[in-house]
C-alpha atoms as an extended CHARMM CRD file, in Angstrom:
* protein
*
        90  EXT
         1         1  UNK       CA             11.8620000000        2.2400000000      -12.1040000000  PROA      1               0.0000000000
         2         2  UNK       CA             10.3530000000        3.1370000000       -8.7570000000  PROA      2               0.0000000000
         3         3  UNK       CA              6.7530000000        4.4000000000       -8.7150000000  PROA      3               0.0000000000
         4         4  UNK       CA              5.6310000000        6.6090000000       -5.8190000000  PROA      4               0.0000000000
         5         5  UNK       CA              2.0810000000        7.6490000000       -4.9700000000  PROA      5               0.0000000000
         6         6  UNK       CA              1.9630000000       11.2780000000       -3.8320000000  PROA      6               0.0000000000
         7         7  UNK       CA             -0.0260000000       12.7880000000       -0.9930000000  PROA      7               0.0000000000
         8         8  UNK       CA             -2.3290000000       14.3490000000       -3.5920000000  PROA      8               0.0000000000
         9         9  UNK       CA             -2.9340000000       10.8860000000       -5.0710000000  PROA      9               0.0000000000
        10        10  UNK       CA             -4.0050000000        9.5340000000       -1.6740000000  PROA      10              0.0000000000
        11        11  UNK       CA             -6.3270000000       12.4890000000       -1.0470000000  PROA      11              0.0000000000
        12        12  UNK       CA             -8.0520000000       11.8770000000       -4.3860000000  PROA      12              0.0000000000
        13        13  UNK       CA             -8.0180000000        8.1110000000       -3.8420000000  PROA      13              0.0000000000
        14        14  UNK       CA            -10.1870000000        8.5570000000       -0.7550000000  PROA      14              0.0000000000
        15        15  UNK       CA            -12.8350000000       10.2680000000       -2.9070000000  PROA      15              0.0000000000
        16        16  UNK       CA            -12.6450000000        7.8160000000       -5.7990000000  PROA      16              0.0000000000
        17        17  UNK       CA            -11.7900000000        4.4900000000       -4.2090000000  PROA      17              0.0000000000
        18        18  UNK       CA            -15.3840000000        3.2210000000       -4.2900000000  PROA      18              0.0000000000
        19        19  UNK       CA            -15.5450000000        3.4870000000       -8.0770000000  PROA      19              0.0000000000
        20        20  UNK       CA            -11.9660000000        2.2750000000       -8.4680000000  PROA      20              0.0000000000
        21        21  UNK       CA            -12.3750000000       -0.7900000000       -6.2800000000  PROA      21              0.0000000000
        22        22  UNK       CA            -15.7070000000       -1.5880000000       -7.9590000000  PROA      22              0.0000000000
        23        23  UNK       CA            -13.7450000000       -1.8210000000      -11.2160000000  PROA      23              0.0000000000
        24        24  UNK       CA            -10.9680000000       -3.8990000000       -9.6430000000  PROA      24              0.0000000000
        25        25  UNK       CA             -8.4620000000       -1.0310000000       -9.5440000000  PROA      25              0.0000000000
        26        26  UNK       CA             -6.0910000000       -0.9780000000       -6.5580000000  PROA      26              0.0000000000
        27        27  UNK       CA             -3.0780000000        1.2230000000       -5.8090000000  PROA      27              0.0000000000
        28        28  UNK       CA             -0.8450000000       -1.7550000000       -6.6350000000  PROA      28              0.0000000000
        29        29  UNK       CA             -2.4740000000       -2.0870000000      -10.0610000000  PROA      29              0.0000000000
        30        30  UNK       CA             -2.0500000000        1.6300000000      -10.6690000000  PROA      30              0.0000000000
        31        31  UNK       CA              1.6850000000        1.2150000000      -10.0560000000  PROA      31              0.0000000000
        32        32  UNK       CA              1.7320000000       -1.5970000000      -12.6460000000  PROA      32              0.0000000000
        33        33  UNK       CA             -0.2990000000        0.4390000000      -15.1590000000  PROA      33              0.0000000000
        34        34  UNK       CA              2.1740000000        3.3250000000      -14.8610000000  PROA      34              0.0000000000
        35        35  UNK       CA              4.9530000000        1.0320000000      -16.0490000000  PROA      35              0.0000000000
        36        36  UNK       CA              2.8490000000       -0.6960000000      -18.7330000000  PROA      36              0.0000000000
        37        37  UNK       CA              0.2920000000        1.8020000000      -20.1020000000  PROA      37              0.0000000000
        38        38  UNK       CA             -1.6810000000        1.2430000000      -23.3000000000  PROA      38              0.0000000000
        39        39  UNK       CA             -0.5500000000        4.6740000000      -24.4880000000  PROA      39              0.0000000000
        40        40  UNK       CA              1.0980000000        7.8470000000      -23.2110000000  PROA      40              0.0000000000
        41        41  UNK       CA              0.1510000000       11.4830000000      -23.8720000000  PROA      41              0.0000000000
        42        42  UNK       CA              1.9690000000       14.6480000000      -22.8110000000  PROA      42              0.0000000000
        43        43  UNK       CA              0.0780000000       16.7330000000      -20.2690000000  PROA      43              0.0000000000
        44        44  UNK       CA             -0.8760000000       19.8980000000      -22.1890000000  PROA      44              0.0000000000
        45        45  UNK       CA             -1.0090000000       22.0610000000      -19.0520000000  PROA      45              0.0000000000
        46        46  UNK       CA              2.0160000000       20.9070000000      -17.0480000000  PROA      46              0.0000000000
        47        47  UNK       CA              5.4320000000       20.5420000000      -18.6280000000  PROA      47              0.0000000000
        48        48  UNK       CA              7.2230000000       17.4130000000      -17.4600000000  PROA      48              0.0000000000
        49        49  UNK       CA              4.0270000000       15.4820000000      -16.7640000000  PROA      49              0.0000000000
        50        50  UNK       CA              2.5070000000       12.6520000000      -18.7590000000  PROA      50              0.0000000000
        51        51  UNK       CA             -0.8180000000       10.9290000000      -18.9180000000  PROA      51              0.0000000000
        52        52  UNK       CA             -0.2700000000        7.1850000000      -18.7580000000  PROA      52              0.0000000000
        53        53  UNK       CA             -3.5280000000        5.7020000000      -20.0080000000  PROA      53              0.0000000000
        54        54  UNK       CA             -4.8090000000        2.1750000000      -19.4600000000  PROA      54              0.0000000000
        55        55  UNK       CA             -7.9270000000        0.9010000000      -21.2270000000  PROA      55              0.0000000000
        56        56  UNK       CA            -10.2640000000       -0.8760000000      -18.8330000000  PROA      56              0.0000000000
        57        57  UNK       CA            -13.6320000000       -2.1980000000      -20.0270000000  PROA      57              0.0000000000
        58        58  UNK       CA            -13.8820000000        0.4370000000      -22.8090000000  PROA      58              0.0000000000
        59        59  UNK       CA            -12.9550000000        3.2060000000      -20.3720000000  PROA      59              0.0000000000
        60        60  UNK       CA             -9.7390000000        5.2180000000      -20.0680000000  PROA      60              0.0000000000
        61        61  UNK       CA             -7.9670000000        5.2640000000      -16.7200000000  PROA      61              0.0000000000
        62        62  UNK       CA             -5.7780000000        8.3780000000      -16.8830000000  PROA      62              0.0000000000
        63        63  UNK       CA             -2.8070000000        8.2970000000      -14.5350000000  PROA      63              0.0000000000
        64        64  UNK       CA             -0.9930000000       11.6270000000      -14.2900000000  PROA      64              0.0000000000
        65        65  UNK       CA              2.7140000000       11.0410000000      -13.7310000000  PROA      65              0.0000000000
        66        66  UNK       CA              5.7250000000       13.2810000000      -13.2370000000  PROA      66              0.0000000000
        67        67  UNK       CA              9.1680000000       11.9030000000      -14.0900000000  PROA      67              0.0000000000
        68        68  UNK       CA             11.6700000000       12.7350000000      -11.3460000000  PROA      68              0.0000000000
        69        69  UNK       CA             14.5900000000       10.9590000000      -13.0350000000  PROA      69              0.0000000000
        70        70  UNK       CA             15.0620000000        8.0760000000      -10.6090000000  PROA      70              0.0000000000
        71        71  UNK       CA             11.3520000000        7.6190000000       -9.9130000000  PROA      71              0.0000000000
        72        72  UNK       CA              7.8900000000        8.3030000000      -11.2860000000  PROA      72              0.0000000000
        73        73  UNK       CA              5.4840000000       10.2230000000       -9.0610000000  PROA      73              0.0000000000
        74        74  UNK       CA              1.7900000000        9.4880000000       -9.5240000000  PROA      74              0.0000000000
        75        75  UNK       CA             -0.1520000000       12.7250000000       -9.0710000000  PROA      75              0.0000000000
        76        76  UNK       CA             -3.6700000000       11.3610000000       -9.6020000000  PROA      76              0.0000000000
        77        77  UNK       CA             -5.6640000000        8.6480000000      -11.3720000000  PROA      77              0.0000000000
        78        78  UNK       CA             -9.2380000000        8.7570000000      -12.6430000000  PROA      78              0.0000000000
        79        79  UNK       CA            -11.5320000000        7.5340000000      -15.4000000000  PROA      79              0.0000000000
        80        80  UNK       CA            -11.3850000000       10.1500000000      -18.1570000000  PROA      80              0.0000000000
        81        81  UNK       CA            -14.6190000000       10.6260000000      -20.0930000000  PROA      81              0.0000000000
        82        82  UNK       CA            -12.9780000000       13.1400000000      -22.4570000000  PROA      82              0.0000000000
        83        83  UNK       CA            -10.5710000000       10.5420000000      -23.8410000000  PROA      83              0.0000000000
        84        84  UNK       CA            -13.4700000000        8.1510000000      -24.3110000000  PROA      84              0.0000000000
        85        85  UNK       CA            -15.4810000000       10.7780000000      -26.2250000000  PROA      85              0.0000000000
        86        86  UNK       CA            -12.4730000000       11.3290000000      -28.4910000000  PROA      86              0.0000000000
        87        87  UNK       CA            -12.6180000000        7.6240000000      -29.3570000000  PROA      87              0.0000000000
        88        88  UNK       CA             -9.4200000000        6.5890000000      -27.6340000000  PROA      88              0.0000000000
        89        89  UNK       CA            -11.0050000000        3.8830000000      -25.4680000000  PROA      89              0.0000000000
        90        90  UNK       CA            -13.2440000000        1.7660000000      -27.6370000000  PROA      90              0.0000000000
């Protein structure tokens, strides 16, 4: 399936790329993680969106994705402290 990075993703990437790159995370890796997450959760606030989560060094990289049928659109990606506090990224 095709994975597209939205304009919103790129705007947020500019703010977060220092931390992401420091942890070895690139846009290409984010595309891979979308297709092979460690686990998936439904987005509680937006119907039709999912959180594709990848565990990286005991942290949770949350990738918010919307399924458009023929493609997956990545809305944003960030390290989620809430999921870590809930014990999902040990």
